[in-house]
PAPA-669662 format. One record per residue (C-alpha): x negated, y negated, z negated. Coordinates in steps of 0.1 Angstrom, whole numbers, padded with zeros to 4 digits, always signed. Each point is the difference from the previous one (the first is absolute). Example, Ala and Ser with C-alpha at 12.3 -4.5 7.8 and 13.67 -1.06 7.14 Angstrom:
-0123+0045-0078
-0014-0034+0007
***
This chain:
+0000+0000+0000
-0014-0034+0010
-0009-0024-0028
+0017-0034-0004
-0029-0019+0015
+0002+0022+0032
+0038-0006+0002
-0005-0038-0003
-0028+0001+0027
+0023+0020+0024
+0029-0023-0006
-0018-0032-0007
+0026-0022+0017
+0027+0012-0025
-0024-0008-0029
-0005-0036+0013
+0037-0004+0007
+0009+0010-0036
-0025-0026-0013
+0014-0026+0024
+0036+0006-0011
-0010-0001-0037
-0017-0033+0005
+0029-0014+0020
+0024+0009-0028
-0022-0018-0025
-0002-0030+0023
+0037-0001+0004
+0007+0003-0037
-0027-0024-0012
+0000-0026+0027
+0034+0003+0017
-0015+0006+0034
+0026+0011+0026
+0002+0038+0003
-0009+0001+0037
-0029-0024-0003
-0014+0018-0031
+0002+0035+0015
-0014-0011+0034
-0028-0020-0016
-0011+0029-0022
+0002+0025+0028
-0022-0023+0020
-0024-0004-0029
-0003+0037-0009
+0011+0022+0030
-0014-0023+0027
-0027-0020-0018
-0018+0020-0026
+0008+0034+0017
-0012-0014+0034
-0032-0014-0014
-0007+0033-0018
+0009+0020+0032
-0024-0022+0020
-0029+0009-0023
+0010+0036-0001
+0003+0004+0038
-0034-0018+0005
-0024+0016-0025
-0010+0036-0002
+0005+0025-0017
+0035-0014-0007
+0006-0007+0037
-0008+0036+0009
+0024+0013-0026
+0027-0023+0011
-0005+0010+0036
+0004+0036-0009
+0032-0008-0020
+0014-0017+0031
-0010+0029+0022
-0028-0019+0018
-0036+0010+0006
-0023-0018-0025
-0023-0026+0014
+0024-0013+0027
-0008-0036+0010
+0037-0005-0001
-0001+0000-0038
-0019-0033+0000
+0028-0016+0021
+0026+0013-0024
-0021-0012-0029
-0001-0035+0016
+0037-0001+0006
+0008+0012-0035
-0024-0025-0016
+0013-0029+0021
+0036+0006-0008
-0010+0007-0036
-0014-0035-0003
+0031-0015+0017
+0022+0019-0025
-0019-0015-0030
+0001-0035+0016
+0037+0003+0008
+0007+0008-0037
-0016-0033-0010
+0009-0022+0029
+0035+0013+0007
+0023-0019+0023
-0008+0004+0037
-0033+0017-0007
+0021+0028-0016
+0022+0001+0030
-0029+0003+0025
-0016+0027-0022
+0032+0020-0001
+0004-0002+0037
-0036+0011+0008
-0003+0028-0025
+0035+0013+0009
-0011+0004+0036
-0032+0017-0010
+0016+0024-0025
+0029+0009+0023
-0023+0009+0029
-0022+0019-0024
+0031+0019-0011
+0009+0008+0036
-0035+0012+0005
+0002+0024-0030
+0034+0013+0013
-0015+0006+0035
-0030+0017-0015
+0022+0023-0021
+0021+0009+0030
-0029+0004+0025
-0027+0015-0022
+0020+0013-0029
-0024-0021-0022
+0016+0001-0034
-0031-0011-0019
+0009-0018-0033
-0009-0035+0014
+0017+0006+0033
+0033+0014-0012
+0023-0004-0030
+0001-0032-0020
-0024-0018+0024
+0024+0004+0029
+0030-0012-0021
-0019-0030-0012
-0013-0009+0035
+0036+0001+0014
+0021-0011-0029
-0021-0027-0017
+0002-0023+0030
+0037+0003+0001
+0002-0007-0038
-0023-0030+0003
+0019-0015+0029
+0034+0004-0019
-0015-0016-0031
-0015-0028+0021
+0034-0007+0016
+0018+0001-0034
-0026-0023-0015
+0000-0025+0029
+0038-0001+0000
+0002-0008-0037
+0009+0033-0016
***
């Protein structure tokens, strides 16, 4: 049976989402922040920002990069990992900045990261169908987050911008 740290590593996005939601609840209760804004801002801070920066480092540097490649179902050492690392880190920085700058910076970050995540999710689905690649970081919670998180962020963005 896998230990708790392995479960967290295999479902890291769920872990970051729980932290984001807990922080949003505290923000709503203590500061009266609107629910859609608080939830969206903390998702951007944790699931996009911190998670993205960490993923950038993990995809870039070995031996972590090789382990992640294997968990995705890729061959270790692919130059493509560096490109993924750069995209993860770039959107990670935008997620952190969006948390602090809010307003239209938050809007632009949601749009950009939603496009990236949705296409990554489609890529996972196609890889699962074509290659039967059900590696932990190619199937499961990763796919759901890549496809559903953009929808959730856009819904929260619309609710926030329309005053809910």
